[in-house]
C-alpha positions in Angstrom: -23.5 24.9 130.7 -19.7 23.9 130.8 -18.7 27.3 132.8 -16.0 26.0 135.9 -16.2 22.1 134.9 -13.1 19.6 134.6 -12.3 18.1 131.8 -10.0 15.1 132.4 -11.4 12.3 130.0 -13.6 12.4 127.3 -16.3 10.8 129.5 -16.4 14.1 131.5 -19.0 15.6 128.4 -22.4 14.2 127.6 -22.6 13.7 123.3 -24.7 16.9 123.1 -22.0 19.0 125.1 -19.0 17.7 122.7 -21.7 18.4 119.3 -21.8 21.8 121.2 -17.9 21.9 121.8 -17.4 21.1 117.5 -20.2 23.9 116.1 -18.8 26.4 118.4 -15.4 24.8 117.1 -16.1 25.4 113.1 -17.9 28.9 114.3 -14.8 30.3 115.4 -13.0 28.7 111.9 -15.0 30.3 110.0 -15.7 33.6 111.9 -12.9 34.3 114.0 -14.0 37.3 115.4 -16.6 35.7 117.4 -14.3 35.0 120.5 -11.6 37.4 119.7 -10.9 39.2 123.1 -13.7 37.3 125.0 -11.4 35.9 127.5 -9.8 39.5 128.0 -8.5 39.5 131.6 -8.3 35.6 132.0 -4.7 34.0 133.1 -4.2 30.2 131.8 -1.8 28.4 133.7 0.1 25.7 131.3 1.9 23.5 133.8 3.7 20.3 131.4 5.8 18.2 133.4 6.3 16.3 130.3 7.8 17.5 126.7 4.9 18.6 124.4 5.0 20.9 121.3 1.6 21.0 120.0 -0.7 20.8 122.9 0.9 23.1 124.7 1.6 25.3 121.8 -1.5 25.5 120.7 -3.7 26.2 124.0 -1.5 29.2 124.5 -1.8 30.0 120.5 -6.0 29.3 122.3 -5.9 31.4 124.9 -3.8 33.9 122.8 -6.2 34.6 120.2 -9.2 34.6 122.7 -7.9 37.6 123.8 -6.1 36.3 127.1 -2.9 35.7 128.7 -0.7 32.4 129.4 1.9 31.5 132.2 3.5 28.2 133.2 6.4 25.6 132.6 7.6 23.5 130.0 9.4 21.3 131.9 9.2 20.3 135.4 12.7 21.3 135.9 11.9 24.8 136.0 9.3 24.6 138.6 9.3 23.5 142.5 8.7 20.2 141.6 12.2 19.4 141.1 12.5 20.7 144.9 10.1 18.4 146.2 6.7 19.9 145.9 3.6 17.7 146.1 1.3 17.9 143.0 -1.4 19.2 145.2 0.5 22.1 146.4 1.6 23.3 143.0 -2.1 22.7 142.3 -3.4 25.0 145.1 -0.6 27.5 144.8 -1.4 28.2 141.1 -5.0 28.2 141.6 -4.0 31.6 143.1 -2.8 32.8 140.0 -4.9 31.6 137.1 -8.2 31.3 135.7 -7.7 27.9 134.3 -5.1 24.9 134.8 -4.3 23.2 131.6 -1.7 20.1 132.7 0.4 17.6 131.4 1.8 14.9 133.8 3.5 11.4 133.0 1.7 10.2 135.9 -1.4 8.4 135.1 -4.4 9.9 137.3 -2.8 13.3 137.8 -5.4 15.4 136.1 -8.1 13.7 138.4 -5.9 14.3 141.9 -5.4 17.9 140.4 -8.9 18.5 140.1 -9.4 17.7 143.7 -7.7 20.3 144.6 -7.8 23.3 142.2 -9.8 26.4 142.6 -10.4 26.6 139.0 -10.9 24.3 136.1 -8.4 21.3 135.5 -7.9 20.6 131.9 -5.8 17.2 131.6 -3.1 18.1 128.6 -2.5 13.9 128.6 -1.5 11.9 131.9 0.5 9.3 131.0 -0.9 6.2 129.1 -4.2 6.9 130.4 -6.1 9.9 128.3 -5.3 13.2 126.3 -8.7 14.3 126.3 -7.9 17.7 124.1 -6.6 15.2 121.7 -9.7 13.1 121.0 -11.5 17.0 121.1 -9.4 17.4 118.0 -9.4 13.9 116.1 -13.2 14.2 116.4 -13.6 17.6 115.3 -11.3 16.7 112.3 -13.2 13.7 111.6 -16.3 15.4 111.3 -15.4 18.0 109.3 -13.5 15.9 106.8 -16.0 12.9 106.8 -19.2 15.6 107.8 -20.5 13.9 110.6 -19.0 10.9 113.3 -21.0 7.8 111.9 -20.6 4.4 110.0 -16.9 3.7 109.3 -13.8 1.6 109.5 -11.2 3.2 111.2 -7.7 1.6 111.6 -5.2 2.5 114.7 -1.5 1.6 113.7 1.3 1.5 115.8 1.6 1.6 120.0 -1.8 0.8 120.4 -0.8 -0.7 124.1 0.7 3.1 125.5 -1.1 5.0 123.0 -3.5 7.5 125.2 -4.4 8.9 122.1 -5.4 5.9 120.9 -7.6 5.0 124.0 -8.8 8.1 124.7 -10.5 8.1 121.1 -11.4 4.5 120.9 -13.3 5.0 123.8 -14.8 8.3 122.6 -15.9 6.6 119.3 -17.4 3.7 120.9 -20.4 6.5 121.5 -21.2 7.0 118.3 -23.2 4.4 115.5 -22.0 2.1 113.2 -18.3 2.0 113.9 -16.2 -0.5 113.1 -12.3 -0.4 114.1 -9.5 -2.2 113.2 -6.0 -2.7 115.3 -3.0 -3.5 113.4 0.7 -4.0 116.0 2.7 -6.3 117.0 1.8 -8.9 119.7 3.7 -7.2 121.9 2.2 -3.5 121.3 -1.3 -4.9 121.3 -4.1 -2.4 122.4 -5.1 -3.2 126.3 -7.7 -5.7 127.1 -9.4 -3.1 129.5 -10.1 -1.0 125.8 -11.5 -4.4 123.4 -12.5 -6.4 126.7 -14.4 -3.4 129.1 -15.0 -0.8 126.8 -15.6 -2.0 123.0 -17.2 -5.1 124.1 -19.0 -3.8 126.2 -20.4 -1.4 124.0 -21.3 -4.0 121.5 -18.3 -1.9 118.8 -17.2 -4.4 115.7 -13.7 -4.8 115.8 -10.4 -7.1 115.2 -6.4 -7.3 115.5 -4.5 -7.6 112.3 -0.6 -7.5 112.3 0.0 -6.1 108.7 -0.8 -2.8 107.3 -0.6 -3.7 104.0 -3.2 -6.5 104.8 -6.0 -4.0 106.0 -5.7 -0.7 104.7 -7.9 -1.1 101.5 -10.8 -1.8 104.2 -10.4 1.6 105.9 -12.1 4.9 105.9 -9.7 6.5 108.9 -6.0 5.3 109.6 -5.1 6.7 112.5 -0.9 6.5 112.7 1.0 6.8 116.2 4.6 6.6 116.6 5.9 4.0 118.6 6.9 5.9 122.3 10.5 5.4 123.4 9.4 7.1 126.7 6.9 4.2 127.9 9.6 2.1 127.5 11.6 0.6 130.1 13.4 -1.7 128.3 15.7 0.3 125.3 16.5 -2.7 123.1 12.5 -3.6 123.3 11.4 0.1 122.0 14.8 -0.5 119.1 13.2 -3.8 117.6 9.7 -1.9 117.2 10.3 1.2 116.6 10.1 1.0 112.8 7.4 -2.2 112.8 4.9 0.3 110.8 5.7 2.7 108.4 3.3 4.3 106.1 4.8 5.2 102.2 3.3 5.6 99.7 3.3 2.0 97.8 0.9 1.1 100.6 -1.5 4.0 100.1 -1.6 3.2 96.6 -3.9 0.0 97.8 -5.8 2.6 100.1 -9.4 3.9 99.2 -9.4 7.3 97.3 -11.6 8.6 100.4 -9.1 7.6 102.8 -8.1 10.1 105.7 -4.7 9.4 107.4 -4.6 11.2 111.1 -2.0 11.5 113.0 -1.4 12.7 116.4 1.9 13.8 116.1 4.5 14.1 116.9 5.8 11.7 113.4 9.5 10.1 113.6 9.8 8.3 110.9 6.3 5.8 111.0 4.8 7.8 108.2 7.2 8.8 105.2 7.2 12.6 104.2 6.6 11.6 100.8 3.0 11.1 101.9 2.5 14.5 103.1 1.5 15.4 99.3 -0.8 13.0 99.5 -4.6 14.4 99.7 -5.5 12.1 102.0 -2.9 12.9 104.5 -4.6 15.4 107.2 -2.6 15.3 110.1 -1.7 19.0 109.8 -5.2 20.4 109.2 -5.8 17.9 112.3 -3.1 19.8 114.2 -5.1 23.1 113.0 -8.1 21.7 114.0 -6.5 21.3 117.5 -6.2 24.8 117.8 -9.8 26.0 117.2 -11.5 22.9 119.5 -9.4 24.4 122.3 -10.5 28.1 121.8 -13.8 26.9 122.1 -12.6 24.3 125.6 -11.2 27.2 126.8 -14.4 30.0 126.3 -16.6 27.4 127.4 -15.2 26.4 130.4 -14.7 29.9 131.9 -17.9 31.2 131.0 -16.6 33.4 128.3 -18.8 32.4 125.2 -20.8 35.4 123.7 -24.3 34.8 123.6 
């Protein structure tokens, strides 16, 4: 059903198609041999015009575990983009060599542009402050696995909600599920954008509110989605320094949280979660990273039409 499809934003797939991906990812976790070698002979190109560790390596690990191979670059300076080559020409060229393109680019909309010139499926691995759909798949699978479903909970998004593409993508995706309540926790300068609050959540009838102190709301949360303040999104270094330590989750704050709370983070972490929290069983961000590999395995196999019958 997903063979040959681009994945640029979470809304590209229906809820039924997402459910199929999650079921496949869970099957891969339980039975890794099921998709072993299903992509033998296939080549994945990872074009990362922006730094990444987890996303790039999880895509590469996913393809290798499927029996395929990868090629590409981890920074634009090692590509012809440094010589002034257009994105369109890069994509046209790479389409000659690969069966799938995974791309991260700092410019909003770059993945959509790439999909218009590609002869193979394109997966968006992050485009500026716009979307990060495979992180959203990771987040949704994590929630599904740990809570047994995606419905009827209160999630708090904390930190950089203005520039955080992971927050934007996940909040939009959760708006499609029943009985979701959201609390946005940030300083005024990093509030969730108006298009998300009014254009998406209010249109979908999602209950939400804003807060400026994590301590004031942590006891209400079933899920806490922490984010770092992203230095690379700021034009003013002084603003970044002033805001970077606005919210730090520590053991003391966790004492006021529900025993059933789960703490997620898309990573990388800087200092917004104290390392002492890592020992708390409610901290699931490293499990979350592993789920990211499984769901990317399911996605790659699906868009390449390589899932065994």
